[in-house]
N, C-alpha and C positions, 0 to 999 in steps of 0.2 A: 313601762313596757320595756322600753329600749334597755333598760339596767336588766330586766329579768331575761331578755334574749341573750345579753351578754354573759350573765351568770350561766344559762344554761348550756351556751357554747363552751364555756370554760369547764364545767364538769364533763360535758360530752368528750372533750378532747383529753381531759385529765384520765378519764376512765379508759378511753381507747388507749392512751399511751401505756397505762399500767398493765392493761390486758396483752398488749403487744410485747411489753418488756417481759412479762411472765412467760409468754409462750414462744418467744423468740429463740430458736435453737442456735448455738454457737457455731460458727465455721470452724473447720478443722483443716489443717495443713501438716501432714507429715513429711519433713525434710529427711530424706534417707540417703546419706552421703554414701559413696562407694569407697570400701577400703580405707577408712579413716581410721587413724590410731587412737588409743584412748588419750593421749596427751598431744595430739597434733594442734589443738587450738590453744591460746594463750590461757582462756580461763580454766582449763584442764593441766596447767603448767608447761605447756608447749611454748618453745623460744624460737621457732622456725621464722616466723614472721608475726607481727602484731596482728590480731584478729578482733578489731574493736567492734565489729557489727555482731559477730556470734558472741562477743562478750557482753553486747548490750541485750542480746537475748537472755542470757544468764542474769543479768541484773534485773530484767523485768520479770524473772520467774525463779523456777526451782532447778537445782542442779543435782543429779543423782550420781553417786560414785559406784553403784554396784546395780548397773543395769547391764543385762545380758542379750545378746543376739541369739537366735535359734540355732545357729551353726556357724562354723568358722569359715565360711564361703557362701557366695551370693544366692545361687538359686534356692537351696533349702532355707537359708535365711530369710529371704523374702517370702517364701512360702508360709513360715511360721507367723510371720507379721500379718499377710494377708488373711489367713485362716483362723489364727489364735489356736493353732494345733502344733504338735510336733511333726516337722516335715517328713519324718520317716512313715507316717500314716497315709502319706500320699505318694510313697516311693521315691522321694527325693533325699539323697544323702551328699551329694556333691554337685559339682556345676554341670549344668546342660551343655551338650555338645552335638555331635552329629548322632544319626540313631545308633551306629556300631558302637560309638563310646557309651551311649546311655544303656544299651544292652549288657556291654561288658561290666558296666558299673552297677547293673542290676537296678536300674532306676527307669522311671517313665520318661517319655519324650516331652510332655507337657503336664501341667497342672490339670487335673481333671475338673472340668468346669462345674462339675457337680458339688465340688468342694466348698465349704463356707467360704464367704468373701466379705471382708470388711465393707468394701464399696457397695455390694448388693444390699447389705442390711441397711446401711445408711441411705440408699437410694430408696429403698422401700418405706423409709421414714420420711420422705420427701425432700431429701437433699439432692443437688445437682453435684454429680461426680466427675472427677477428671484424674487422669493419670497422664503426667508429664515427666518424661525421664526414661531411665533404664528400666526394663522389665525382667527379663532372663528366667521367666517361668513358662517358656515354651514359644517356638518359632525360630527362625533362622537356620543358615546352614540347610541340611537336606530335610528338615522338618517343615513341611509345608501345609500341613494340615491342624496345626495348632488353633484352638478356639480364639475368635477375635475377641477384643476387649469388652464388647458389649456383653458377652457371655459371662463375665465376672462383675458386670454391674456398673460399668463405666460408660457415661454419656459423651465424653469427650476424651482424646488422647493425643499425644505426640510422642513417640517413643524410637528407639534405637533398631539396629539390624538384628539384634536378639529379642525379637518380639514378633507377634503374629502380623502387625501392621505397621511396618517400619515407615517412618517419616521420610518422603523422597528427599527433602532437605539435607537429611543426615545420612542418605544411604546412596551416594552416587555409585558405589560399587559393591560388590556382594561381599562386604566385609563389615567388621565391627566400626572401623573408622577409616577414613580415606581422606587424602589431603585434596582430593577432587570435590569433597561435600559442599554444598552451598553455605551452609553453617560451619564454620571451621571450628577445629577440636577446642580451641581456646574460647569460643563464643557459645559453647552448647549449653553451660549452665545459665547464661545470660537469656538464651532462647528459651530454656523451660520455664524461667523466672517470668519471662514475657508471657509465655502462654497461660501460665497460672493467674497473672494480673488480668489478662484479657478475659479469662474464663469468669473470674470474680465480676467483672463489668458486665459480662453478658448474662449472668445469672444472678442480677442484684435482687429479685424477688424471692430467692430461694436460699436456705442456707447451703453452704458449699463444702464438700469432702474433696481434698486434693492430695493425691500422693504426688510430690515434688521430689523425683528421685534422679538427681544429676548422675551422670557417669564420672564426675571428678570425685574424689582425688585418685580414681584408678589410673594406672599407667596405660597407654604411652601418655607422658607429661608432655604436653606440647604448648607452652604458653605463647602468647601473643610476643612479637618481638619488642615492640615498644621503643621510645627513644633511649631509656636508661641502660639497654643491654646491647648496644651495638658492639659488634665484633665478637660476640660471645654465642651467636646464634648460628646454626641450630645447637642447643644445648642437648646433652644426653638424655633420651627420654625416660631414663631411671635415675637421673641426676638429683642430688640434693637441691641444687640451684633451681632446676626446673621445677621440682616439687614445691618449693617455696613460692614461685610466681603462680602456679596453678592455685595453690592454698589462698594465696592473696587475692586472686580473682573470685574464688569461691565465697570469701567473706564479703567482698564488695557487693556481690549479687544477693547474698543474704541481707545486706543492707537496703539494697534496692526494694526487694520484696517487702520488708518492714515498712519502709517509706511509701511505697505503693499502698499498702493497707491503710496505713494512716491518711493518705491523701482521700481515700475513698470513704473514710470513717469507719472503716471495718478492724481498725487495730484492736479495740477494746472488746470486740465480740469474736475474736479470733483465737482458738487454741493452736499454738504453734509447738510442735516437737521438732527437735533437732538430734539426730542420732546417726549411727553408721550401721551398715549391714554386716560387717566383720572386720577383723583386724588388718593392719597395714601390711603391704609388701611392695617394695623392700622396706624394713623396719630401721634401717641405718642403726644396727647393732643396739636395737631395742630403745632408742632415744624417742621413737613415735608411739611407743607403748607405755612410756614413763616407767620403764623398768620391769613391767610385767613379763613373764616368761612367754614365749612363743610369739605367733604372728599370725597372719591369714593362713588358713589349712592346719591349724593346730588347735586341740581343745584346751590347752593352757590358757590361762586369763587374757594373753596377749592377742589370742584369736577371737575372744568371744565377750570380754567385758569392753563396753562401748562406752564413749561419751554420751551423755544424755541431758538434754534441757527440754523444759516445758514451760511455756508461759500463758497466761490467760489472764490479763490485768483485772484486778478486782475481785478475783476468785482465787489466784495462786499467790502465796507471799513471794513478795520480790526480793531478790538476791540472796534466796535461802539455799543452803547446801545440806543435802541428807545423804550422810554416808552410811548409814546402818540398814536402809530398807532395800531388799532384793527385789528387783522387778525383771521379768523377762519379756521379750518381744510377743510371746504368747499372750501376754497380759493386756496388750494395748486394746484388743478388740472388745473385750469385756469392759474395761476401764473407760474408754471413750464413748462407748455406748451408755454408760452409766452417766456420765459427765453431761452428755447432750440429751439425757432424757429420751435415749433411742431403745426401744423394747427388743430384745434378742428373740429370734424365733423360735417357738415352743420346742422344735426338735434339734436346737442347735446344742451340739456337745462338744464344746472346745476343751482344751486342756489348761487355759489360762485362768488367772484369778482376777477378779475385779479389785484393782489396786488404785482405784481413784481416790481414796481418801489419803494415800500416800502423795498423790498428785497436787493435792490440795494443802499439803503441809503437815499431813499427820503421820509421822514416821511410824513405821511398824515392821516386824520381821514378817517373813512370807508364809512360814510355817506348812509349806508343802514343797516336796522334792522337785527339783528341775534336772532334766536329763538331756544329753547331747548325743548325736551320733554323727560320725564323718567318715564315710567310706566304708565299704563292706567288702573289699577285696583289695589285692596287690596289683590287680590288672590296670585299673583305671585311676589309682590314686597316687599323686607324688607328694608324699609328706616332705616338710622342711627337714633338714638334717638335724642329728642330734646336737644339742640337748633340747631342740625345740621340737622335735618330732614326738607326738603324743601317742598314746593308745587311741583306738577309734571311738571309744565310749567314755562318757563321763557323767557323774551324778553330783550335784550340790544339796547336801541336807545340813540346813543350819550353818554352823561354823565348819563343817567337814566338806571336803571335796575328794572323791574317789574317781580314779581313771583306770581303765583296763580295757584290753582287747575283748572282742565278742566271743572268743574262745577261752575266755578266763585268765589269759596270760597277761604278764607285765602290769600287776596290780600296784597302783601308787596312791597313797592317802596324804592329804594336806590339811593342816588347820587353816583354811583359807582367810580366817578373819585375822588371825595372828600372823601368817605368812603368805599374804596376798601374791608374792613372787614365786610361790611353790619352790622353795630352795631346801626345805627339809622334809624328807619322805619319811611318814610315821607308821607304815603298815605293820612292821613287826612289832611295835610297841603298843598299838592300839588294836589288838586282833580283834576283839568283840566287835568295835565299830567297823572294822574292815569286813568282817564277815556278813555283817547285816547289809551294809551298803553293796557289796557283791551280789549278795542274793537280791536286793531290790532292783539294781541295775539290770541284772541278768533277766529278771522278770519283765521289766519294763521293754527290754529290747526284744524278748520272745514274743511279746504282744503285738510287735509291729508287723504288717504284711511284709512278704519278701517276694521279689521279682527273681526268676532265676535267668542266667543269660542262654 
């Protein structure tokens, strides 16, 4: 009898474990760095400082060389990731500022809470949802009525001045950053990692979806003084020396996050994405973009092609690089939902594609155009100087990329597979392709809603 009881107990536990494993949804953490260049970190060729922890993330997973943000500047870029839609559909085409700026820029003051939200979708599927870090999709300055985080599907949050509910520890004064803040500039990423790990502990009975969106490596670069830099502080807040120290600290905190997940036993059941919202500024003469033309505020590759890493032990091949698959930020929502077994709402109409097969190691072409818009007039937009000042629209169609202004001027065509640095303009020799892409780009732009100042 005793033997039978033990046998029964064994099969009961084995069955329960199997059923739990089959039904257990993966945790998801999206690390969205602020203004990181394509080649800032060493695994993408950067040589500013060693980044062993971010490199460890690459060794644990997949690296993409053709991942694109939704815009070359933060507010629309973040909107594209959150909604899985082109940000122009929600009247975002540049950064949010005060109401007058937003009106001049022909855009909304905040993201419409009726827009789709990746957090809300995962929350509806039983996830605990958190946002820790920069928001910049509404709130701050004289925009006092931006919807709170709960309206976008977040259960917990800690954010900065440019949000509807700024964390008091980060907003001692009415500005983005203050040296009076309780959490100092150099400790912000550490603070957001701490919040993420605490959120994991507090919600151990649920799968978790977390935006970990630090405002590093955006300027001002204010590293900790530390023992090794005596006599050199304060460093210039846009100096390369200060940047290196901030990047070094970011890497340390990514390592702390990974170690913390492992200590909780959550490392093997967590999908981690590491990427950036838009290109770098300053770019140190293109060294931060790996030679890609342009920077933040530009639709050339340096403004939109981002570093991208994804890891999920046991599901994603380790240490693999995919140089051929194009993926856009608008693809993350449907792709992650697919990987987590989360059903999209029946009425959801995103612009992205399910690229989950790429994420688990099956390289493929995207086979659908990608479009970009940056800025709608000359009042509110400060483009970088030539040759990095781009037209304000762009389309990528397979190996071709066309840029032009919304009035049809300044047309440029590049074979972006053979010429990723956009050095050889081909519109005069590839007339048929140029005309076709002009037509498609114009039609896309005309389809977007327009706010008038």
